[in-house]
C-alpha positions in Angstrom: 5.2 14.8 -10.1 7.6 12.8 -7.9 7.6 9.0 -8.4 6.0 6.8 -5.7 8.5 4.9 -3.6 6.7 1.6 -2.9 7.6 -0.5 0.2 6.4 -4.1 0.6 3.9 -4.6 3.3 5.3 -5.9 6.6 3.1 -9.1 6.3 4.6 -10.0 3.0 6.9 -13.0 2.7 9.0 -14.3 -0.1 6.6 -17.2 -0.8 3.4 -15.1 -0.7 2.4 -12.1 -2.7 1.0 -9.1 -1.0 0.7 -5.4 -1.5 3.2 -2.6 -1.7 2.4 0.9 -0.3 3.9 4.3 -1.0 3.4 7.2 1.4 6.1 9.5 0.1 3.7 11.9 -1.7 1.9 14.4 0.5 -1.9 13.7 1.0 -1.7 10.5 -1.1 -1.2 6.8 -0.3 -0.6 4.5 -3.3 -1.2 0.8 -3.2 -0.3 -1.9 -5.7 0.0 -5.6 -6.1 3.5 -6.8 -5.3 3.4 -9.2 -8.3 2.8 -6.3 -10.7 5.4 -3.7 -9.8 4.9 -2.1 -13.2 1.2 -2.4 -13.2 -1.6 -0.2 -12.0 -1.9 1.3 -8.6 -4.7 2.7 -6.5 -4.4 6.0 -4.7 -6.4 7.0 -1.6 -6.3 9.7 1.0 -4.2 9.0 4.1 -7.2 9.1 6.4 -9.0 6.5 4.3 -5.9 4.2 4.3 -5.5 4.7 8.1 -9.2 3.7 8.7 -8.8 0.7 6.4 -5.7 -0.6 8.2 -7.2 0.1 11.6 -10.2 -2.0 10.7 -7.9 -4.8 9.5 -6.1 -4.8 12.9 -9.5 -5.2 14.7 -10.3 -8.4 12.7 -9.8 -11.7 14.5 
């Protein structure tokens, strides 16, 4: 299996920790804590990730 290529979320800053997301594997989105680059990660289907992020955008 190819390794995930994680990218820091666009809302991350140097002072604040956030999440990193990998979308380079077909039919899989991987998410991990940016503080724990070697730690565990969560995988979800792209449709689930898209629904989650769309809901976040609707929040005030």
